[in-house]
Each structure stands twice: as structure tokens, then as C-alpha cells.
C-alpha angles and dihedrals in degrees: 000000000000118000113250114242120248111261092226090052091049091056093038095235133123121250088252092058118135123236089255092053091049091050093048093049093047093051092050094048094044090055091046097050104033105130093227087064104026111057097186118122094244095049097095095049091043093050092050090048091052092048092050092050092050094049089059102038095044091058112076096211095044091047092053090049091049092048089054103039106015123210093336089076089064100037124138112302093029099077121121112273117245126239116236104205092196104046101019091229124135125237138143112272095012100279126227127057095305127096111201149144134193130217141176141174119311098031121163094231113119089209094068139269099353116111100189143007118220083181108032090195089073089070095101093047088059097041096048097039099260100318118097110214089215098052133290123257094218146343121304114273125233113267120210132190118218120196114212134177121262095249093045089056093047099043100027128239143153134283125194114217136167116238122176090348093306128107113237128189107214117202110221109210116228108258096032116152138185105297096026105139134205117198122205131180094261106022145012129232125203121191126230111195121211115231121250123236090215110030132054118204127209110177105304095339126095126210132193135174116228125187120220128183125252089248093052090050092051101039102026125229142155129293136180117239129185116242135175088269097045135275118341130196109236126192117228116209119227111260096028110172129223111274095020114154128212117205120211102197118222096005096108132087121322112251113246094213096050126102091205121078089210093060102103142141124255133271118227126199112199109203117217115192110220110221109211119242130204095025118197120239092257093050090052091050091051092050091049090051089049091051092051092047 
């Protein structure tokens, strides 16, 4: 069995290379070895090798694992499971008759907003806006936009649509956002997420504003706040100041690129102290006494 080449050697960078250096080298080599441009016999294998190396070294956690354990950490049987957007089942390469990938903001790809390539030979279609400078492999596919609710995008779910006269049940991956794209063999689907009247989303983090009374801010207490999983009792510390923020770690949006269902963003509660208006005489007297005390 042939020894697998070192990922750093494949990309031509030292083990101390920065993320920017890795990205720059990958982009240069990908352009050089793409089979639509490079007609040598080894181009296809070389391009796949380069793509594989970048997928590991561009991800901080995967890179740390590789540095510690080498290729054995990503041996057969340990590859990331695929996401079948029709059945919801996992399987390497996505299974079934559909070829697809999904992507969202913040991807590691140096070619733009595309987090993974089920078919690495689509890289130039994405980089050059759907037109490979070295020749297309087929006609452009239909591209559909699918509007989904905020919670469906966050938690995942299914949507039934009619495409080309056939009903399709599209599996929405948990953590999807506006611009997240599913690619199938004969069409593409991009999600448009409806805004929420309660939650604000920033990447994989969620923010809400919650009013508390002046008394609660001063004395502390317990309030109920809405979260993605329902209402949660939250303790307010005595002496809470206007604009204070409480972070609920790991209660945000699931990360699309993660293999762990527990890998999520954070949930932030921004506390807004409600200053009372139209005070009664007695209330004013009490506040004046408090001020003097």
C-alpha cells in the first residue's frame, strides 16, 4: 500500500504556515491542476489530492487532529458523513441519485462562500459565477429559491415543493441561512429565511432584547426568556446595569459544518432596564428617600 503524502507537502507550505498562506497556496495549485485546464494524465488525481489537503488544513480543529495523529485520524470509516437532503440519512458522498453540497457564510473556501465540494470539479463554476474559463461540462442547471421559516432554518425540517411537475420533499439542514445552497444533479436550491419577530441571528449566534423592571435590576430576581427550545427561567443578579448581556453558551444555531449535533453558536440576552413613567406621588417619595439614603 502506497504511503499517503503529507498534506503540508502537497500544498507546499511548512507546518508553521498561517491560514492565509495555506489558502493562497491552495488557490494557486487548484488553478494549476484543475483538469479542465491541465490536460496531463495525473491532473485529476493531483487536483483531488490538493482539495483533500486543503479541507483538512483549512479547518483549525481538523488541522490540530492531523498534526497530532496524522492520516490515521481520517482513515476509511472516519470520513465526515454526508447529508441527504431528501431522506435525511447520513452517508459518505451524499448517497442516492443526487450530487449536492451545501454552503453558508464564513466558509473556509478561498473561492468564496462555498464550504464544501461534493464534486471538486465544480470549483470554477462557483469562482467564475457559473462559467468555467476552461469549458463547461454541461448546460446550466435550473436554480430555485425556497423560502423557509426562521425556526425551520435553525432547527431543520422538510419542505414539499413542485419542480418540473414533480413533488419533491426537500430536507432543510439544521443551521441553514439565507444563501445556503443545496446542489442536486439536475437543479439547485437556495434558501431564503424569513425574519423572526423575536430573535436576531448573526452567523450562528442568536440575540434577543428582554425588558426588566428597575426593581429587578436593583434587587435581582428571576425572569422567563424565550429561546430556540422554548421559555427558560433566567436569574437576574442584583445590581444589573442597563445594557447588560447574559450569554447562554451553546444554545444558538447548529453549525452546518460540524459533525456534532451539540456544536452550536451562543444565545445572548440583552437586558433593557425599563424606567417607570408617570410615577405616583408615593413612588416619587420612595425614590427620593432611596436617593437620600
